[in-house]
C-alpha positions in Angstrom: 6.1 -10.8 -20.8 4.2 -11.2 -24.1 2.0 -8.5 -25.5 -0.3 -8.9 -28.5 -2.3 -6.0 -30.1 -5.2 -6.7 -32.5 -6.9 -3.9 -34.3 -10.4 -4.4 -35.8 -11.8 -1.1 -37.0 -11.9 1.2 -34.0 -11.6 -1.7 -31.5 -8.2 -2.7 -30.0 -7.8 -6.0 -28.1 -4.6 -6.3 -26.1 -3.6 -9.6 -24.5 -0.9 -9.6 -21.9 0.9 -12.7 -20.6 3.5 -13.0 -17.8 4.4 -10.4 -15.3 3.7 -6.7 -15.6 6.2 -5.1 -13.4 8.8 -2.4 -13.3 11.0 -4.2 -15.8 8.3 -5.0 -18.3 5.9 -1.9 -17.9 8.0 0.4 -20.2 7.6 -2.1 -23.1 3.9 -2.4 -22.4 3.5 1.4 -22.3 5.5 1.9 -25.5 3.3 -0.5 -27.4 -0.1 0.3 -25.9 -0.3 4.1 -25.5 0.5 5.0 -29.2 -1.8 2.3 -30.4 -4.8 4.0 -28.6 -5.0 6.7 -31.3 -8.4 6.5 -32.9 -9.5 3.6 -30.7 -13.1 3.8 -29.4 -13.2 0.4 -27.7 -10.2 -1.0 -25.8 -10.3 -4.5 -24.5 -7.4 -5.7 -22.3 -7.3 -9.4 -21.7 -5.4 -10.4 -18.6 -6.2 -14.2 -18.8 -2.5 -15.0 -18.8 -1.2 -12.2 -16.6 0.4 -13.6 -13.5 1.4 -10.5 -11.6 0.9 -6.7 -11.8 2.9 -4.1 -9.9 2.3 -0.4 -9.3 4.1 0.3 -12.6 1.6 -1.8 -14.4 -1.3 -0.2 -12.5 0.0 3.2 -13.7 -0.3 2.2 -17.3 -3.8 0.8 -16.7 -4.8 4.1 -15.1 -3.3 6.1 -18.0 -5.1 3.9 -20.5 -8.4 4.4 -18.6 -7.9 8.2 -18.6 -7.3 8.2 -22.4 -10.3 6.0 -23.1 -12.6 8.1 -20.9 -12.1 10.8 -23.5 -12.4 8.7 -26.6 -14.5 5.6 -25.9 -14.7 2.6 -23.5 -12.2 0.3 -21.8 -12.9 -3.2 -20.5 -10.5 -5.5 -18.7 -11.4 -9.2 -19.1 -10.3 -12.6 -17.7 -8.7 -11.2 -14.5 -7.2 -13.9 -12.3 -8.3 -13.7 -8.6 -4.8 -12.6 -7.4 -4.9 -9.7 -10.0 -8.4 -8.8 -9.1 -7.3 -8.6 -5.4 -4.7 -6.0 -6.4 -7.4 -4.0 -8.2 -9.6 -4.3 -5.1 -6.9 -3.2 -2.6 -5.9 -0.2 -4.8 -9.5 0.9 -5.4 -9.2 0.3 -9.1 -12.4 -1.8 -9.1 -14.3 1.5 -8.4 -13.6 3.0 -11.8 -12.5 0.1 -14.1 -14.9 -2.1 -16.0 -13.8 -5.6 -15.2 -15.5 -8.6 -16.7 
């Protein structure tokens, strides 16, 4: 899995490529959660994300909870198979997906 974080002012753009699963989720969490300090706008780009497991969903949920307190969060470029996971889990009801 590849993770890229780009800060511009109070906006953080995160791109994730590969598979976000039990093996890679800890690395994603270690990079993302501390980087949210002072962020008012979080953009997560899943254009190159091929798979997400429940471990990855947990980090998305944690990020959304943090951003509910300090700003906004948008998930962009979601592949149909990832969107289907968001639908089946009910995440589409509270995530902003573009």
